[in-house]
N, C-alpha and C positions, 0 to 999 in steps of 0.2 A: 738711699733709704727705701726700703720696700713699702709700697702702698697697700699691700695685702692685709686685710683685717682678719682677725681670728674668727673662726666659724661661730664661736659663742657670742660674738658681738653683732652678728647679723640677726635682725628681727625675724622671728619665726612666724609664718602665716598659718593661722589655725586651719586645720583640714576642713573641707566641706562636710557638713553633717550628712550622714548616711540616711537616705530617705527610708522610712518604715516600709517594709515589704507587706503589701496587701494582696490577698488572693484575687485572681481574676474572676469576676462574676460574669457568667454567660447570660445571653439574652433570655434563655428559658428560666434560669435561676432568678432573674429580675422579675419576670412575669409571675413566677411561683411566690416570690416574696410579697409582691403586691397583692396577689390573691389571698395569701395567708393573712395579711393585714385587713383586707376587706372582710374575710370571714370572722376575724376577731371583732371588728366593728359591728358586724351583723349580729353576733351573739350578744353583744352589749344591749341590743335593742329588745331582746327577749326578756320580758319581766319574769322574775322569780326563776331565772335559769339556774339549775342545780347540776353540778358535776357529779358523776357517778363515783361511789366510794364502796369498798368491800363491806364496810360496816352497815350500809343501808341498802345494798343491792339485793340481799336476800329478802328483806321486808318488802321492797318495791315489787320484786318479781312474784312474790307469794300472793299478792292481791291483784294481779292483772287479769285473773279469771272472773272477777266480779263485773257483770254487764253494766254499761253506762246507763241503760234504761232503769236498772235497779236503783242506781244512785239517784236518778231524777225522780223516781217514784218515792224514795225515802224523803227527798226534799219536799215533795208535795204533801206527804203524810204528816210531816212535822209542822209544816205551815198551816195545814187544815185542822190540826188537833192541838189545842193549847196544852193539854195534859202531857204531850210528848216533849214539851220544851224543858230543857235542862235535865232530862232523864239520862242523857249519855253525853259523850264527848263530841257528838256529831254537830258540827257548825254548819248551819244551813247556808249562811252567806258565803263561807269559804267553799262549800261543796258546789254551789251554783257557779261561783267564779271558776272553780276547777273545770266544770263541764264546758263553760265558755272558752276557757284556755285550750282544752283538748280539741274542741270543735274547730278552733281557728288555726291551731298549729299542727294538727295531724296531717293535713295535706302538705304542709311545708316539710314535715318529716319524710313523707313519701318522695317528695321532689329531691330532697338532699340525699336520700338513700339511692335513688335512681342516678343522681349525678355522681355519687361515689362509685357505683358500679360501672358507669360509663367511663369515668376517669381511669379506673383500673383496666377496663377493656382497651382504652386508648393507649395506655402504656404498654399493655401486652401486644397490641397490634403493631406498634412501632418496633417493638423488639422482634416480633415474628418476621416482619418484612426485612429487617436488617439481618436476622439470623439466616434466613433462606439464602440471601445473597452471599453471606460469609461461608456457608456450607458449599455453595456452588464454586466459590473461589478455591476452597480447600480441595474439592474434587478435581478441579482443573489443575491445581498446583501439584497434586500427587502424580498426575499423569506426566506433567512436564518434568518433575523431579526424577523420573526414571532415566532421563538422559544424563550420563555421567558428567557432561559439561555444565549442567545446570546446578552448580553447587550452591549458589545463592538461594535459588528457589527451594532446594532441598533443606537448607537451614530454616527457611520460613515454614516449610511443611512440618519440620520437627517442632517448631514453636507452636504452630496451630494444633498439632496433635497433643502437645502438652496442655494447652489451655482448654481444649475441648474436653479432654478426659473421657469420662463415661457418660457425660451429659450431651444433649443435643443430637442424639441418634434416633430421635423419634419414639423412644420407649419400646422399640421392637424386641420381642422375645424370640428365642430360638423355637422353631416349630416342633422340635423334639422334646421340649421341656414340659413337665407336668404329667400328672397321672392320666389325664384325658388323652394326651398325645400317645402315651405308652399303650393305653387300651386301644386307641385307634390303630396303631401299628400292628397290634396283635390280632386285630379283627380279620374277618374274611376278606380276601381280595388284596391283602397287603403283601409286601415282599418280605415281611418279617418271618423268621422260622416258626414262631408260634402261629402265625396265620396259615402257613403251609400245613401244620399239624391239624389245625382246625378244619381245613378243607378236606384233608384225608379222612378225619374222623367222620365228617359229614357224608363223604362218599361211602364209607363202610356201613354207616347206619342206613343209607338209602339202598345199598346193595342187599343188606340183610332183610330190609322190609320187602323188597321185590322178591327175594328168595322165599320169604315166608308166604307171600301171596301166591306164588307159583305152587308151593307145596300144598297150600290150602285148596287150590283148584284141582290138584291131582287127587286129593282125598275126597273130593265132593262126588257123590254118586251121580251118574248120568241118568 
């Protein structure tokens, strides 16, 4: 009698659950995430923090040319003259609070703007240093790829050329482009045919002038 059991009688072990795939976070991404959270926490400390909106941006920008000293003088005028109380929507307490807010946070605005500019420059600096190295590798690889035996390097040169495209070439323009260059080529002393014609015309005019002077000397009575 066979002791082999049917496959259907064997208890099936459930497969191990597949772990969820999570993207790898780099060291710099972690620092940036922590910095973003710190910025959010910092903004929460600013009282009456208002985010920009298209419906209010025009109103805000339109009144930035009013001097702060004018606002302070208006506060003093209302406080010193009871007859000005309630004559307009000008709230003295709110205006004085706004002046104190501006005085305290404008230096912070300058620091944050400078930090933003320096962060952008730091990013650009890292890119520039990496770019110059990559361009040097490309230049060397093109020289090596001229060897028929360097097939692998040649394929990498093709990939580098594809990814570089028209960018990364320093923004150089051909010296012969533009109206100014055409005019320079056609000027005196250039090798352009128009330059030659210009020199010939100049010689003809000089010769005619000298000839006229000699003729005048001949007609002058002694």
